[in-house]
N, C-alpha and C positions, 0 to 999 in steps of 0.2 A: 504494499500500500504506499502510496507517495504521500509527502506531506500535504498536498493540496486535497487529496482524497480524505485524508485523516481530519483535516480542518473542517471540510464539508460535512463529513460525518458527525463531528462534534456539534457543529452548528445545527443540524437537522435534530439531534438529540436535545439540544437547549431550546428548541422552538422556531428556529428560522424557517421561513416558508418561502421558497423559491419562486412560487407563483405570485406572491405579493409584487415583487419587482417587475415581473412580466406584465401585470395589470397595470402597475403605474407607469411603466415605459409606453405602453400601449396608449394610455390617457394623454400622456405628454405628447406623443407623436400625433394624436388626433387633434389636440389643442393647436399646436404648431401648424398643421395643415389648414385648419380653420382660420387662423390669423393670417396666413399667407393667401388664402382666397379672399378674405375680406379686404386685405390690402391691394390686391390686384384690382378688386371692383373699384376702389377709389383712386388708383393711380392717375388715370387721365383727368378727372375732375379736379384733383389736387394741382396737376400741372396747369390746367387752364386757370384755376384760381390764383396760382402764383404769378402766372403770366399777366393776369389782369392787374393784380397789386403791383407788380413791376412797371406796368405801363401808366399807372396813375400815380406813383410815387413822386415823380417830378411836380406835378400840379400840387399834391399835398404838401411838399417841402416849400413850394413857392407861397402857399396860403398860410404857412406857418402851422400846419396841423400834422406834424410828424413826431409828435411827442409819444404817441402810443404806437407807432409803427416802427419797428426795428429796422434800421438801415444796414443791412449785411452786405450791400453792393460796394461800400466805401472801404 
């Protein structure tokens, strides 16, 4: 018996449940996939929004209304 097998055997005897981690990993994978799909749905609208904000930024600066708008272009 190898050291790894011995450690695994002792862990099982002390109540370790290997299926618990499988279920946890499955749930994490599903959550990541869901977030990826949601992000892809909003990728184009966010690009259009950012483009719109960038296009009106000079007018807002000119009128002195840029206090609440972060100027990341400078």
